[in-house]
N, C-alpha and C positions, 0 to 999 in steps of 0.2 A: 504494500500500500504506500503510494508515493506521498511526499509532503505536499501540503496545500500551498500553491503559489510559490514553491521553492522554500517555504518556511516550515519548520517542524509542526506537525499536527498534534498539538498538545491536547486536543479534545479527546484523543484516543486513550489518554492516561486514566488509570483508575483513581477514583476519589478516595481521599484518606478515610472519610467516614464509612464508605462502602467496604474498604479493606477491613476496617476494624469490626464492622457489623457482621460480615461473612465469617470471620474467624471466631467471633463470639458465638455465633449460631452453631458452628461445627464443634466447638469445645465441649468436652465432657465434664469440665469443672470450671468454676468462675475464673476469669482472667483479670489481671490487674489493669484497669482501664487506662491510667496515665502512661504506664509502660507500653501498652498496646498501641495507643495513639502515637506515642513517640516512635515506635517501630514502624507503624504505617507511614508516618511522615517521611522517615528516612528512606523507606522503600520507594515511595512516590517520587521523592527528590532524586533518587538514583536513576530511576527510569526516565525522568524528565531530562537529566543530564545526558543520558544516552541519546535521547532524541535530539537534543541540542548539538551533539557531536556528530550527527548524521547516522547514528546507529538505529537499529530496530525499524528501519524504513518499511520493511515488508511485514512487520508484525501486525496482526489484527488487534482490534480492541479487546477481544476475548483472550487472545494470547498474552497481551500485556497485563490483563487482569490476573491471569494465572501466575504469571511471573511475579507480579506484585504480592500475591497471596503467599507464594513460596518464600519470597524474600522477607516478608513481614513475619512469617512464622519463625524463620531463622533468627531474625533480629530480636524478636520477642523472647525467645528462649535464652539468648545471650544476655539480654537486659534483665531477665527475671531471675538469673542465677547470680551467685556472688562473683565479684570481680577477682578477689584473691582466691585461688583454687589450689588444691593439692597437686603437686608435681612429683613424679618419681624421677629422681636424678640418676640417669644411667651414663653420665659423661665421665665419671671418675674424678671430677673436680670436687674435692671435699667441701671447701668453703666457696661455693659458687655464689658470687654477689648477686647475680640476677635471680637466683632462687632462694634468697634470704639468708645466705651464709650458714652459720652454725645450726645444725639440728640439735635441739635441746635434749638433755638427758630426761629420762622418765620422771626423775625427782623434780626437775624444774617444771615440767609440764603439770605435774600434780600440784605444785605450789601455786601456779597460775590459776588452776581450777579452784583451789581453796579460797583464794581472795576474790575470785570472780563470783562466788556463790552468794555473797552478801557484803556487808560492811567489814572493814578491817581497821586495825590501829595504825594507819598510815602516818598520822601526825598526832598520836595520842599516847601518853605514858599511862599504861593501864594500872600501874602501881599507885601513882599519885593522882591520877585523873586529870592532870594538867596537859596542856598542849606540848608536843615535842617536835623534833625535827625528823623529817623523812630520811635525812642523810645518815641517821644513826643506825639504821637497820642492817647495813652491811659493813659499817666502819670497823667494828671490832674484828670481824673475820679478815678483812683486808690487812689490818695491822698485824694480826697474828700470822698470816701467811707470808707477809712481805717484810716485816720488820720496820715498816714506815712509822713515822710519828703521827701522821694524820692522813685522812682519806676523804675523798668526795667523788660522787658519781653524777655525771650528766648524760645527755642523750646520745652522744657519740664522740669519737676521738677528735673530730674537727671542732666540735663544741668545746671540748676540754682545752684544746690549743687556744681557741679564741678567748675563752674565759681567763685562762692563765695569763696570756699576753695583755689582755685588756686590764687586768687587775694589777699586774706587776710592772708593765713597761709602757703603758699608754702615754703617748706624747714624747717618748724617748726612742732610743735605738736598741735594736736587738741584733747582736752579731751572730752570723751563721755562715757556715762553709758553703761555697758555691756548689760543691759536690753533693750537698745534702738538700738542695732546693727541689724536693720531689713533687711529682704530681701523684695524688692519692687515689685517682680513679674518678670517672665521671667528669673529667676536665677540671677538677678542683685541685688547686696547687697551694703549697705552703705559703708562697709569697702573697697570694691573694687573701688568704686567711689573715696573715699578718697585717696586711693593709687595712682590712675591715676592723681590726682591733685597735687601730690608731697608732700602730707602732711603725717606725721607720726601719726598713730593712738595711742592714749593713753587711754586704757580702764580702767575704774574705777568701783568700786562697784561689785555687783553680778548680776546674771540674774534676780533675783526677788527683790533685795534690794539695792538701791543706796541712799547715804545721801550726804548732802552738804559738809560735812567734807571730803568725798572721792574726790570730785573735788578739794577742797582747798589743800589737801595733795599732789595732783598730779602736782600742778602748780610749774614750775621751769623756768629757764632762756630760755628754748627752747619753752615754751608754747606760742602759737600764737593766740589761739581761744578756747572758750568753746562752745561745740556743744550739743544741745538738739534735740532729734528726737521724734516726736509725733507718738505713736503707732496707726496710722490710719487704719492699715489693720490687727490688732490683738488686743486681750484684755487680760490683766493679772488679775487673780482673786486669792483671798486667801492671803497668807502671802507675800505681796509685797509693795514696797514703791518707789516713784520717787521724785526727787527734783522739787519743784515748780519753774516755770519760773522766777517769780519776785525775788526769793531768789538767783537764779543763776545769774540773771542780776546784782544784788547788789554785788555779789562776783566778777564778772567780772570787774565791774567798780572800785572796790577797788584795783584791780591789773592792771588797765588800759588795760584790755583784751576785745575784742569784743565778744559778745554772739550771737550765731546764732541758730535759731530755724527752723528746717526742719519740717514743718507742714504736708507735704504730701498732704492730701485732704483738700483744703481750702474751708471753709464754710462761705458764706456771709449772708445767711438767717437763722433766729433763729429757726432751726428745733427742738431743745430741748424744746423750749417754746410751740411747738405743740405736745409735747410728743413723739418725734421721736429721739432716741439716745441722746448722751451727747456731741456731737461735738461742740467745742467752736467756736464762730464767730471770724473772722479775726480781725475785728475792736476792739473787746474786748482784744484779745491777744496783739495787738499793744500797748494797754494801760499799759501792764506789762513792756514795755520798751526794747524789744530785739533790738539789733543793726541791725540784719538782720533776716528777716522772708521770707521763700520761700514755695511755694505750687503749685499744679497743676491747670490748667485752665479747664480741661475736666473731672473733677470729680464733687464734690458737687457744684462747681461754675456753672456748666452746660454750659460751653463755649467750644471753640476749644482747641485742644492740645496746651499747652503752659506751661512754667515755669515762675511764677510770683515772682519777688524779691522786697520786700519792706524793708525800713529801713532808717537809718540815712544817709544823703548825704555824709558824710565823708567816708562812707564805700561803698555806691552804686556808687558814681562817678568814683572811680578807676576801677570798673568792666566795665564801659562803654567804657574805653580806653584800656582794656585788649585785646591783639590780638585774644584771644579765641572768643570774641564776634562776630567776623566776621563769624566764623564757626557755632555759636550757635544762630544767630539772626533769627527772624521770618519773614515771608513774608507778602505781602499786604493782602492776604486772611485771615490769622490768625488775623492780627490786626483789619481788618474790622469786623470780627465775634466777636472778644473779645470786641471791643468798643461797638457794638450793645448790647451785653449781659450785659456789665457793666451798660449801660444806663438804662436797665430795673430795676436794683437794686436801682435806685434813688427813685423808688416807690415800696416798698416791696409787696404791693398787686398785682401790675403788674408782678413782678418777680415770685410770687407764681403761678399765673395763666398762664403766657406766656412762662416760661422756662420749657420745658418738663421734665427735671430731677427733679425739685422741684414738679411739678404737679403730677408726677408719684409716687414719694416717699411719698407724702402727701395724695394721694388718699385713701379714706376709703373703707372698704369692701362694704358698702352700695352704694357708688358711682360706684363701679366696678360690682356689681351684675347684673344690666341690660345688660351690655355687655356680661357677662358670659352666661346669659339666652338666649340672641340672638344668640350667637355662638352655643350653645347647640342645639337650635331649627334648625339652618341651617344644622348642622351636622346630626341631625336626619332626616331631610328632604332629605338629600343627600343619606341616607341609608348607612352611613359610618360604623355603628356598634353600640355597646352598648355605650351610652353616659350618663354621670352623672356629677353633680356639687357637689363638696365637698369643705369645708373650708380648706385652707392650708396657706402657707406663701411664700412671695417673699423676695428678699433681695436687698439692694442698690448696692452691687458689686463694682468693680473697686477699692478695697482696702479702702472702705469707710463704716462707721457705722458698725464696726465688731460686730457680735453677735446680731445685731438688726433685729428682725423678723417683717415683714410687713404683717399683716393678709390679705388674699386675697381669693376670690372664684376661684377655679380652675375647668376647664372643662377637664374631663377625657374621653378618647375614647379608646375602645378596638376594633381595626379594625376587620372586618369580613373576609377579603380576604387575608391579608398579615400579616406576623410576624411584631412585633412592630419595630424591628431594620431595616427591609427592608422598612417599611412604613415611618419611620423618614428620612431614606436616600433618599427616593423618594421625600419627601417634600423639602429636601434641594436642589434637582435638578430642582425644579420648578422655574418659573420666574414670580414674585420675589421668591427667596428662602424663606422657612419658617423653622425657628429653634425652635423646641419644645424639650421636654425631656421625658424620660421614667421612670416610677415608677410602680413597681409591675405589670409589663407586660401590662401597659396601657400608652398611649400617653397623655401627660399633656400639656394643653394650658393655660397660665396665662395671663388674659386680662390686667394686670397692665402695660405691656410693648408694647401694640399695640393700635392704635386708631380705630375710627369707620370705616374709609375707609379700613384700613388693616384687620379689622375683616371679611369683605366680601371677601377680597383676600385670607385670611386663609381658609375660607369655600370653595372657588373655587379651591384652591390648593389641598385640601383634595379630592374633587370630581374628579379632574384630576388624582390624584394618584390612585384612585380606578378604574378608567377606562383606 
């Protein structure tokens, strides 16, 4: 059917009210009217845009109506479900930022459920009946585990850096090595955070070589703080040098300047002792004497998203009364999950087995092999295509353990019915969604990042995709 007078014949388009009415009449249960109308409008707008672009010229009014109904159904189903959905991570990236980073321990999940059931003593001292501070709930555990004088928790590590700089160095200069001006992901960079805090950045050294004398030469009457940033998401090799934290602390104290260490990914478990990476433990770093140390809660710690600030009371206490803390504070769910996670670290054996982040990073190929074989068997039984198990590598992810490869058995599938890109997209559309990756025209499933229950769900998702 041609356009009228060379212009799109919009009269053929289905009306929004009609699309909504027809779907309401065919439904077996009540539909959410505002969501249905919104879906119908989007469907009608999509068809209108197609006509405007010269498409659908041969489609009849009835054909456009049926297309509109189909599209409205799809859009309504999407709008009527939660935006945040469960995803099975088959990528082998343990701390996958796009998938919410650390999977919480069962104890942390239960802690969230307890405080979600009703009211809780977030800012109430139950003994005295007086108002208290939410910051006290995890403070004692943090001091016990790290040896710090004081502690404070905010909503992420970028917030911790912002708060510390705003409190201790606003209007002054912070001296930092050029080799440590990192980008922390999502295009957020340390210099940008420093600028927002009202601190002037004073860069010293070179990108690959910075010496203690570089810091010393930069100190002047405007210097308010010495800053060191741990390269937790990259690794320098070759002709490079950085200043040791203990030496920087000594220099700072000689000039009565606080020394702050942005650790990025805070590690409480001795991964290096198990042969995994070279990440220093938080407790060991505190022994070097930084005045302020900050790191993330949802990386190697294996807890909820949080920014943890440790240090000397003289510097942490002013942060607790900074007006910014109101905007950066954490809620009851974060505190509940963080407390439960920290309690597991009182017994490192329990932490290793019960905190999913640690268990998955430390899993050996021999421990993962049975899971890989079981998944391969289920995929073969489903007739999914050519299946093989090969040795490959996983990674910690989330800006942690850069360059550290974790040997893993990988299950490779070459689908028989669909192209791999179409196949992986269909897997993402399942419930729960399954996220795998493609390598050499094969779909790769890494058992390091899913458990026994999810293994069966992965196989079911593959079967549904094929049918």
